C-alpha positions in Angstrom: 100.8 38.9 -71.5 102.9 39.6 -68.2 101.8 37.4 -64.8 100.8 40.5 -62.9 97.9 40.7 -65.1 96.6 37.2 -64.9 93.2 36.5 -63.4 91.5 33.1 -62.1 88.1 33.2 -62.6 86.5 30.8 -60.1 82.6 29.5 -61.1 79.6 30.7 -59.2 78.5 29.2 -56.1 74.5 27.6 -55.4 72.7 29.0 -52.7 72.5 26.6 -49.7 68.8 27.4 -49.1 67.8 25.3 -52.2 69.1 22.3 -50.4 67.2 22.9 -47.6 64.1 23.4 -49.4 64.5 19.9 -51.2 65.1 18.4 -48.2 61.9 19.6 -46.8 59.7 18.9 -49.6 61.2 16.1 -50.0 60.4 15.0 -46.1 56.7 16.7 -47.0 56.6 14.2 -49.6 57.0 11.5 -47.7 54.8 12.8 -44.7 52.1 13.2 -47.6 52.6 9.8 -49.0 52.8 8.4 -44.9 49.0 10.3 -44.1 47.4 9.1 -47.4 48.5 5.6 -46.2 47.7 6.1 -42.9 44.1 6.2 -43.0 43.6 2.7 -44.9 46.7 1.4 -42.8 44.6 2.6 -39.7 41.2 0.8 -40.8 42.9 -2.5 -41.5 44.5 -2.3 -38.2 41.2 -1.9 -36.4 39.2 -4.7 -38.5 41.9 -6.6 -37.8 42.7 -6.1 -33.8 38.7 -7.1 -33.7 39.0 -10.3 -35.4 42.0 -11.3 -33.5 41.1 -10.1 -30.3 37.4 -11.9 -30.8 39.1 -15.1 -32.5 37.1 -14.1 -35.5 33.6 -14.0 -33.6 33.1 -10.3 -34.5 34.0 -8.9 -37.8 34.2 -5.1 -37.7 34.0 -3.1 -41.5 34.7 0.8 -41.8 33.7 2.0 -45.0 35.5 5.2 -44.6 38.1 6.6 -42.0 39.6 10.0 -42.3 42.4 11.4 -39.7 43.8 15.0 -39.5 46.9 15.6 -37.6 46.5 19.4 -38.2 42.9 19.5 -37.1 44.0 16.6 -34.7 40.7 14.9 -35.5 39.4 11.2 -36.7 35.9 10.8 -38.8 34.5 7.2 -39.7 31.6 7.0 -41.6 29.7 3.2 -42.2 30.7 1.4 -39.2 29.5 -2.0 -39.2 30.2 -4.5 -36.5 28.8 -7.9 -36.4 28.8 -11.8 -35.4 30.0 -14.0 -38.0 32.0 -16.9 -36.2 31.0 -19.7 -34.3 31.3 -19.5 -30.6 34.0 -21.5 -29.5 35.1 -21.8 -25.9 37.4 -18.8 -26.0 34.6 -16.6 -27.3 31.4 -18.5 -25.6 30.8 -15.2 -23.5 30.3 -12.8 -26.7 27.0 -13.3 -27.6 25.4 -12.6 -31.2 26.1 -8.7 -31.8 24.8 -6.9 -34.9 25.9 -2.9 -34.3 25.7 -0.3 -37.3 27.5 3.6 -37.1 26.3 6.0 -39.7 29.4 8.2 -38.6 31.2 9.6 -35.9 34.2 12.3 -34.9 36.6 12.6 -33.0 38.5 16.1 -32.1 40.8 17.8 -30.7 43.1 15.0 -29.7 46.3 16.2 -27.6 48.5 14.4 -29.6 51.9 15.4 -27.2 50.1 14.3 -24.2 49.1 10.9 -26.1 52.8 10.5 -27.0 54.1 11.1 -23.2 51.2 9.1 -22.0 49.7 11.5 -19.8 46.3 13.0 -19.7 45.4 12.6 -23.0 42.7 15.6 -23.3 40.3 15.3 -26.2 37.8 18.1 -27.5 34.9 15.9 -28.4 33.6 12.4 -29.7 30.2 12.5 -31.2 28.6 9.4 -32.5 25.7 9.6 -34.9 23.1 6.9 -36.1 23.8 3.9 -33.9 22.0 0.7 -34.3 22.2 -1.9 -31.8 21.1 -5.4 -31.9 22.2 -7.9 -28.9 21.3 -11.0 -28.1 22.2 -13.4 -25.2 23.6 -12.5 -21.9 26.8 -9.8 -21.5 30.0 -11.5 -20.6 30.6 -11.4 -16.9 33.4 -8.7 -16.3 36.2 -10.6 -15.4 38.4 -7.2 -14.2 37.4 -5.5 -11.1 39.7 -2.9 -11.6 37.7 0.3 -12.4 37.9 1.8 -16.0 40.3 4.8 -15.7 43.1 1.7 -15.0 42.3 0.3 -18.0 43.2 2.7 -20.6 45.0 1.5 -23.4 48.9 2.5 -23.7 48.8 2.7 -20.0 47.7 6.5 -20.0 47.3 7.9 -17.3 43.5 9.4 -17.5 41.8 10.9 -20.6 39.9 14.0 -20.4 36.7 14.3 -23.1 35.5 17.6 -23.2 32.0 16.3 -24.9 30.7 13.0 -25.5 27.2 12.6 -27.8 25.6 9.9 -29.2 22.7 10.7 -31.4 20.0 8.9 -32.9 20.5 6.1 -30.9 18.6 2.8 -31.3 19.1 -0.9 -29.6 17.6 -4.0 -28.8 18.9 -6.2 -26.1 17.5 -10.0 -25.5 19.5 -12.0 -23.1 17.2 -15.0 -23.3 13.8 -16.0 -24.7 11.9 -14.4 -21.8 13.5 -11.1 -21.2 14.6 -8.3 -23.9 14.5 -4.5 -24.1 14.9 -2.0 -26.8 14.0 1.5 -28.0 13.5 3.7 -31.0 15.2 6.6 -30.5 17.5 8.2 -27.8 20.0 10.6 -27.2 22.5 10.9 -24.7 25.4 13.4 -24.1 28.1 14.5 -21.2 30.7 16.9 -20.3 34.0 17.2 -18.8 34.5 13.2 -18.9 37.9 12.9 -16.6 38.7 9.3 -17.1 41.2 8.9 -14.5 41.8 8.4 -10.4 41.5 12.2 -10.0 38.1 12.0 -12.0 37.0 8.5 -9.8 38.0 10.5 -6.6 35.6 13.4 -7.4 32.3 13.5 -5.2 31.0 15.5 -7.3 31.2 13.7 -10.8 28.5 11.2 -12.3 30.3 8.1 -14.0 33.7 10.3 -14.0 31.4 13.2 -15.8 31.1 17.1 -14.5 27.5 16.8 -16.2 25.4 14.5 -18.3 21.7 14.1 -19.9 19.7 11.8 -21.7 16.6 11.5 -23.6 14.9 8.0 -24.8 12.0 7.3 -26.8 9.5 4.5 -27.0 11.4 2.0 -24.9 9.8 -1.4 -24.7 10.7 -4.2 -22.4 9.8 -7.9 -21.4 11.2 -9.4 -18.0 9.5 -11.1 -15.3 6.4 -12.3 -17.1 5.6 -8.8 -17.8 5.8 -6.3 -20.7 6.9 -2.5 -20.4 6.5 0.3 -22.4 7.1 3.6 -22.0 6.9 6.7 -24.3 9.6 8.9 -23.5 12.5 9.0 -20.6 14.4 12.4 -20.0 17.4 12.8 -17.5 19.8 15.5 -16.7 22.4 15.4 -13.9 22.2 19.1 -13.3 19.7 20.0 -11.5 19.3 16.0 -11.1 15.9 15.5 -12.9 14.4 12.8 -14.2 11.1 12.7 -16.3 9.4 9.3 -17.5 6.0 9.6 -19.5 3.5 7.1 -20.3 4.5 3.8 -18.4 2.6 0.9 -19.0 2.9 -2.6 -17.4 1.1 -5.2 -18.4 1.4 -8.9 -17.0 2.1 -11.9 -19.7 -0.7 -13.9 -18.1 -4.1 -12.1 -17.5 -4.9 -11.1 -13.6 -6.4 -13.4 -11.3 -8.8 -13.6 -8.4 -6.7 -16.2 -6.9 -2.9 -15.8 -5.2 -0.3 -16.5 -8.0 3.1 -18.1 -7.6 4.4 -14.1 -8.5 2.7 -11.1 -8.2 1.1 -9.7 -11.4 0.8 -6.0 -11.9 -0.9 -4.2 -14.6 -0.2 -0.3 -14.3 -0.5 2.7 -16.1 1.5 5.7 -15.0 1.2 8.7 -17.4 3.9 10.9 -15.7 7.1 10.1 -13.1 9.0 13.3 -12.4 12.1 13.2 -9.9 13.9 16.4 -9.2 16.8 17.1 -7.0 18.5 13.8 -7.6 22.0 13.2 -6.0 23.7 12.1 -9.0 27.3 11.6 -7.7 25.8 9.4 -4.8 24.6 7.0 -7.6 28.4 5.6 -7.7 28.4 4.8 -4.1 25.1 2.7 -4.1 22.9 5.2 -3.3 19.9 7.1 -3.9 19.0 10.4 -2.5 16.5 13.0 -4.0 14.1 15.9 -3.0 10.9 15.0 -4.5 9.2 12.0 -6.3 6.0 12.9 -7.8 3.6 10.3 -9.5 0.7 11.2 -11.4 -2.6 9.3 -12.0 -1.2 5.8 -11.3 -3.4 3.1 -11.9 -2.6 -0.6 -10.3 -4.2 -3.5 -10.6 -2.5 -6.6 -9.4 -2.3 -10.1 -8.4 -0.5 -10.9 -5.0 1.5 -13.5 -4.7 1.2 -16.6 -2.8 4.4 -15.6 -0.6 4.4 -12.0 0.5 7.6 -10.0 -0.4 10.4 -9.0 1.8 10.2 -5.3 3.0 11.3 -3.0 0.6 14.7 -2.2 1.8 15.8 -6.0 0.9 13.9 -5.8 -2.5 16.3 -2.6 -3.2 19.4 -4.4 -1.8 21.0 -5.4 -4.5 21.2 -1.7 -6.1 21.3 0.5 -3.2 22.2 0.5 0.0 20.1 3.4 1.2 17.3 5.5 -0.4 16.3 8.6 0.5 13.7 10.9 -0.6 12.6 14.5 1.1 9.6 14.3 -0.5 7.2 11.4 -2.1 3.6 12.6 -3.6 1.4 10.3 -5.3 -1.6 12.5 -7.1 -5.1 11.0 -8.5 -4.5 7.3 -7.9 -6.2 4.2 -7.9 -5.1 0.9 -6.2 -6.9 -2.7 -6.8 -5.4 -6.1 -5.3 -6.6 -9.5 -6.3 -6.0 -12.7 -4.9 -6.7 -11.7 -1.0 -10.0 -12.3 0.2 -10.7 -8.7 1.3 -10.1 -7.6 -2.5 -9.2 -3.9 -1.1 -9.3 -1.1 -3.8 -9.3 2.4 -3.7 -9.6 5.5 -5.9 -8.5 8.9 -6.0 -5.6 8.5 -3.6 -3.2 11.0 -2.6 0.1 10.8 -1.1 2.6 12.6 0.8 5.2 11.4 2.5 8.3 13.6 4.1 12.0 12.1 5.2 11.9 8.9 3.8 14.6 6.6 4.5 14.6 3.4 3.0 17.3 0.9 4.4 17.4 -1.5 7.9 18.1 1.9 9.5 14.9 3.4 8.4 12.6 0.3 8.9 14.1 0.0 12.4 13.7 3.7 13.5 10.5 3.7 16.1 10.0 6.8 15.3 9.1 6.2 11.4 5.8 4.9 9.6 7.1 2.8 7.0 10.0 4.4 6.6 8.9 7.9 6.7 8.9 10.8 9.1 5.4 12.0 8.0 2.5 10.7 6.2 -0.8 12.6 4.5 -2.9 10.4 2.8 -6.6 11.4 1.5 -8.6 8.7 -0.7 -11.6 8.9 -2.5 -13.8 5.8 -2.2 -12.3 2.8 -0.9 -13.8 -0.9 -0.3 -13.1 -4.3 0.9 -14.6 -7.2 1.7 -15.0 -8.0 5.6 -15.7 -11.4 6.7 -15.4 -12.2 3.2 -17.5 -13.4 1.2 -20.5 -12.2 3.3 -19.6 -8.1 3.9 -18.5 -5.5 1.9 -17.3 -2.3 4.0 -16.7 0.9 1.8 -16.1 4.7 2.7 -16.7 7.9 0.6 -13.7 9.3 1.5 -10.7 9.4 4.1 -8.0 11.1 5.5 -4.8 10.3 7.7 -2.1 12.5 9.1 0.6 11.0 11.1 1.4 14.8 12.1 -0.9 14.9 14.9 -2.2 11.5 14.4 -5.3 12.3 12.6 -7.9 10.0 11.0 -11.1 10.5 9.5 -13.6 8.4 7.7 -16.8 9.8 5.7 -19.9 7.6 4.9 -18.7 4.3 6.1 -20.6 1.6 4.9 -20.7 -1.8 6.2 -23.4 -3.7 3.9 -24.0 -7.7 4.0 -23.8 -9.2 0.3 -26.3 -12.2 1.1 -29.7 -12.4 3.0 -30.0 -13.5 6.4 -31.2 -16.0 5.7 -28.2 -17.4 3.4 -25.7 -16.1 5.7 -27.2 -18.1 8.4 -27.3 -21.2 6.1 -24.0 -20.9 4.7 -22.6 -20.2 8.4 -24.7 -23.2 9.7 -26.1 -21.2 12.8 -27.4 -18.0 13.6 -25.2 -14.9 12.1 -25.6 -11.4 13.1 -26.4 -9.5 9.9 -25.3 -6.2 10.0 -26.0 -3.1 8.0 -24.0 -0.1 9.1 -23.9 3.8 8.2 -21.1 6.0 10.2 -21.5 9.9 8.3 -18.2 10.6 10.0 -16.2 8.6 12.1 -12.7 10.6 13.2 -9.7 9.9 15.6 -7.6 12.0 17.5 -3.9 11.5 18.4 -3.7 8.1 16.5 0.1 6.3 17.4 0.9 5.5 13.5 4.5 4.7 14.8 3.6 2.2 17.2 0.9 0.4 15.5 3.6 0.1 12.8 6.2 -0.6 14.9 5.0 -2.2 18.0 1.5 -3.4 16.9 -0.3 -1.1 19.4 -3.3 0.7 18.2 -3.6 4.1 20.9 -5.2 7.2 20.1 -6.8 9.8 22.2 -10.5 10.2 21.1 -12.5 8.3 18.4 -15.6 9.9 17.8 -18.8 8.4 15.8 -21.1 10.7 14.6 -24.5 9.4 13.6 -24.1 5.9 13.6 -26.7 3.9 12.1 -26.7 0.1 12.9 -29.6 -2.5 11.7 -28.8 -6.3 13.1 -31.3 -9.0 11.8 -31.4 -12.5 12.9 -33.0 -15.4 12.1 -34.4 -18.0 14.8 -35.0 -20.8 12.5 -31.3 -21.5 12.9 -29.3 -23.3 16.0 -26.9 -20.8 17.9 -23.2 -20.8 17.1 -21.6 -23.3 19.0 -18.6 -21.4 20.0 -18.3 -18.8 22.0 -19.1 -15.0 21.4 -16.6 -12.5 20.9 -19.3 -9.8 21.7 -18.1 -9.8 25.5 -15.9 -7.6 28.0 -13.2 -10.3 28.7 -12.8 -10.8 24.5 -10.6 -7.9 24.6 -8.1 -9.8 26.3 -7.4 -12.0 23.7 -6.9 -9.9 20.3 -3.8 -10.1 18.8 -2.4 -6.7 19.3 -2.4 -4.0 22.2 -5.5 -1.4 21.7 -5.5 1.8 23.9 -8.4 4.2 23.1 -8.7 7.3 26.0 -12.2 8.1 24.7 -14.7 6.8 22.3 -17.8 9.5 21.6 -20.9 8.1 20.1 -23.1 11.0 18.5 -26.9 10.8 17.8 -26.9 6.7 16.9 -29.7 4.6 16.3 -30.3 0.9 16.3 -32.7 -1.3 14.6 -33.1 -4.8 15.8 -34.7 -7.2 13.5 -35.5 -10.6 14.7 -37.7 -13.7 13.1 -38.8 -16.2 15.1 -38.8 -20.0 13.7 -42.7 -20.2 13.8 -43.7 -16.6 12.3 -42.7 -14.9 9.3 -43.3 -11.8 10.2 -40.0 -10.4 11.9 -40.0 -8.6 15.3 -38.5 -4.7 15.1 -37.0 -2.6 17.9 -35.6 0.3 17.8 -33.3 2.0 20.0 -32.9 6.3 19.0 -30.7 9.2 19.7 -27.6 7.0 21.6 -24.9 9.1 22.6 -22.7 8.3 25.6 -18.8 8.3 26.1 -16.4 5.5 26.6 -13.5 6.1 28.6 -10.4 3.9 29.0 -11.3 1.4 26.4 -7.9 -0.6 26.8 -6.5 -4.0 27.1 -2.8 -2.3 27.8 -2.4 -3.6 31.8 -0.6 -0.7 31.9 -4.0 1.1 31.6 -6.5 -1.2 32.4 -7.3 -2.6 36.0 -10.0 -3.0 38.7 -9.2 0.2 40.2 -8.9 1.7 36.5 -11.8 0.3 34.4 -13.6 1.3 31.4 -16.4 3.1 32.0 -19.3 4.0 29.9 -21.5 6.4 30.1 -24.9 6.3 28.0 -28.4 7.8 27.3 -30.6 6.7 24.5 -34.5 6.4 23.4 -36.5 3.3 23.5 -38.7 2.9 20.2 -38.2 7.1 20.4 -40.8 7.0 23.5 -38.4 6.3 26.6 -35.8 7.7 27.6 -32.9 5.4 29.1 -29.8 5.7 30.6 -26.9 3.5 32.0 -23.5 3.5 33.3 -21.0 0.6 32.5 -17.9 0.0 34.7 -15.6 -3.2 33.5 -12.3 -4.2 34.0 -11.9 -5.4 30.5 -8.7 -7.9 31.7 -10.6 -9.4 34.1 -10.9 -13.4 32.7 -14.3 -13.7 34.4 -16.0 -11.1 32.5 -17.3 -9.4 35.7 -18.8 -5.6 35.2 -21.7 -3.6 36.4 -24.4 -1.5 34.7 -26.7 0.8 36.7 -29.6 2.5 34.9 -32.8 4.2 34.8 -36.0 4.1 32.0 -38.3 7.0 32.2 -42.1 7.1 31.6 -43.2 5.3 28.8 -45.9 3.0 27.4 -45.3 -0.7 27.3 -47.0 -1.1 24.3 -44.3 0.3 22.6 -42.8 -3.1 23.0 -45.5 -4.6 20.7 -43.8 -5.1 17.6 -41.1 -7.3 19.0 -43.1 -9.1 21.5 -46.0 -9.8 19.3 -44.4 -12.0 16.2 -41.7 -13.3 18.5 -43.2 -14.5 21.8 -46.7 -13.7 21.0 -47.3 -11.6 23.8 -49.1 -8.4 23.7 -49.0 -5.3 26.1 -52.6 -4.6 26.4 -52.0 -1.4 28.5 -49.3 -0.7 31.3 -47.5 2.8 31.7 -43.9 2.7 33.2 -43.2 5.7 35.4 -39.3 5.1 35.9 -37.6 2.1 36.5 -33.7 1.3 38.6 -31.8 -1.3 38.3 -28.3 -2.3 39.1 -26.9 -5.4 37.5 -23.9 -7.4 38.0 -22.3 -10.1 35.3 -19.9 -12.5 34.8 -19.4 -15.4 32.7 -22.0 -17.1 34.8 -24.7 -15.4 35.4 -26.1 -11.9 35.9 -28.0 -10.6 39.0 -29.4 -7.5 40.8 -32.0 -5.5 42.1 -35.1 -3.6 40.1 -37.4 -1.0 40.9 -39.9 -0.9 38.7 -42.7 1.4 39.3 -45.5 1.0 36.6 -49.4 1.1 36.6 -52.1 -0.6 34.9 -50.2 -3.4 33.4 -52.4 -6.1 31.4 -51.0 -8.6 29.6 -52.6 -10.8 26.2 -51.1 -14.0 25.4 -51.5 -14.9 21.4 -51.4 -18.3 19.9 -49.8 -19.3 16.1 -53.2 -21.6 15.3 -55.8 -18.7 16.2 -58.0 -16.6 13.9 -57.3 -13.5 12.5 -56.8 -11.8 16.2 -54.8 -14.6 17.3 -56.8 -16.0 19.7 -57.8 -19.8 21.1 -59.5 -20.7 24.1 -56.1 -21.5 25.4 -54.4 -18.3 24.7 -57.6 -17.0 26.3 -57.3 -19.0 29.7 -53.4 -18.6 29.7 -54.5 -14.4 29.3 -56.8 -14.5 32.4 -54.5 -16.7 34.6 -51.6 -14.7 33.9 -53.3 -11.3 34.4 -54.9 -12.4 37.4 -52.8 -15.1 39.6 -49.2 -13.8 38.6 -49.3 -10.2 37.4 -49.5 -6.9 39.7 -51.7 -4.4 37.9 -49.6 -1.9 40.0 -46.1 -1.0 41.5 -45.9 0.0 44.1 -49.4 -1.7 45.3 -51.1 -1.0 48.2 -48.0 1.9 48.8 -45.3 -0.6 48.8 -42.9 -0.4 45.9 -42.0 -4.7 45.2 -38.2 -4.8 44.4 -37.5 -7.5 41.6 -34.5 -9.4 41.4 -32.6 -10.1 37.9 -31.6 -13.5 38.2 -30.6 -15.3 34.8 -28.0 -17.8 33.5 -25.6 -16.5 30.9 -25.1 -18.9 27.7 -21.2 -17.8 26.3 -22.8 -19.0 23.1 -24.7 -15.2 22.8 -23.4 -12.0 23.1 -23.0 -9.7 26.2 -26.1 -7.7 24.4 -28.5 -10.7 24.9 -27.5 -11.4 28.9 -28.1 -7.9 29.7 -31.5 -8.1 27.7 -31.9 -11.3 29.6 -31.2 -9.5 33.1 -33.9 -6.7 32.1 -36.6 -9.4 31.0 -36.2 -11.5 34.5 -36.1 -8.2 36.8 -39.3 -7.1 35.0 -41.1 -10.4 35.3 -39.9 -10.7 39.2 -41.1 -7.1 39.6 -44.5 -7.9 38.0 -45.2 -10.3 40.5 -44.1 -13.5 38.3 -41.8 -16.1 40.5 -38.3 -15.8 40.3 -37.5 -19.3 39.2 -40.3 -18.6 36.2 -38.9 -15.3 36.0 -35.1 -16.9 35.2 -36.3 -19.6 32.9 -39.0 -17.2 31.0 -35.6 -15.1 30.5 -33.3 -17.5 29.6 -35.7 -19.4 27.1 -34.5 -19.7 23.7 -36.5 -20.4 20.4 -36.7 -24.0 19.2 -34.5 -23.7 15.7 -36.0 -25.2 12.8 -32.7 -25.9 11.2 -30.1 -27.6 12.9 
């Protein structure tokens, strides 16, 4: 064989792709082994980290943990965190804790951003069946940095698309007297941006673009009260909070005397808050459109020390509270511990533009923080001069816009008898029963009342008032000076300014029991109508040149018309005032229902044609002329020791002497009208109304022929009391 035909055969070459295949397969196998080992390692790592960071105080156990790099997700099940170690120095602030989590899923983790330590996106985090029990106080936060600056691995931020907590049950008891817990709750939040940009975004709430939650059957105990509510629902968009069935009960029974702290019993079927600006909450400001409270029933015992203003109570949580509208419907309230014992039903309140902070409290144009209030009530009751009187009305309406006040069926009734009232006060005391079908005030300056202690209004109209006064002459007079005098207005603790008071068709019943006669005397003044202008103690309104002026008309015993005009400088310390008046025609016998039981005096006959008088009064006396035109005046003096007709020989002799020697049968007599002089000393222990009566009586006696000194003495004569 020749060389030219000789051939060398090389072995066949193997394909290089096989090496890559086996390399990838080997790497995949290694990664698979790593992935299989990742879940146990991560579970053990988390459990170990919790034990180390709490120095063995807490123990974490995870029943199941699965990660998926392909899906960028994490799933855990059967998580338990509980307290196992002692409360040593380093962990003394860590309270006993029991936490159970049914399962949780984290999806859509941005691994590339995580490796770069940027803002890590996460699609969702869902926690289901979370049960938490915590005892003892929570540790005080040692770090003042915001949450986004405390992220692990020095991440720039975290953006979580969706966060949900479902079937959450929790109990927290920091001490033996305080606890809170609920049976069921859910919470969700969208687009949570934990970063500097998220913290600076004024439209976010706690880094979230929106959040909502619902809670059922919450119970709490704090400040010696227990709270229970059935449901709470909240949504940051559109800023709505709904609370159903709120019940607050004190741990100690409500008391009729003031307690150290307020005791509150409250039932609130529904609370609705709408238009809440949730972003303002992070700046410690509360701003909302409407707060509605339905059928609120409040019963409370007032504390011994009055609480501070509302804006100070809210200061630890909010620098400012703003509400466009506050609505309270069909409410009732009762306050115990106060002597007045106020209570009311069917309360409806509308408040507008409330600003609750120090600025709103000092705003002279606001009334109790609000620009406007409109209040309507059903029955309102309170004690007056407790415990002797009860004041009540059937309904009331107050509106700061326009300054309206309207009270319907206002009633004042004594709670004890006239004798019991005087006995317990140790002197004669007015026993007053009052009924006013309607009282209406206009142009009331409510802002001045709340901010300046100034009660000012344009008109006060009193329609058809009925007043009954009883007194018992068996008791001594009140040793203190009477406050029913013109000069007493100077000593009010506030400024009073009423431009006009209108009284329409009133009636006054006076009943007096003399010491020696159980049958009381009665006198009625009917059809009382009139006006009072410039009723004020404001020095800018009241002076001698601009006094209070009263014009009044009435009927005595519904049979004799009387008319009077009073002028008084209510700031005059001497109490100077004047009255001019007239009496029309009437039989003097109409006075017998009062004079017979109290003075044993009968007007047997006598016709008044007309009487005019000009009365001047001050703190010392009453004086002035009286022109009394009458005819056929005859008196009969009775005796307590007489027979059926109360007449004895002595009383018959007195009657003959008085009619024959003192009294003029007619005035004018022989064509000349005898002018009587009203002269009587003032007793500051009795009201100004008694002073006027004394003046009229002295003038009548003097006009009838009784000498001036005797007329004065008879007018000043007081019954001698039986009880001192």
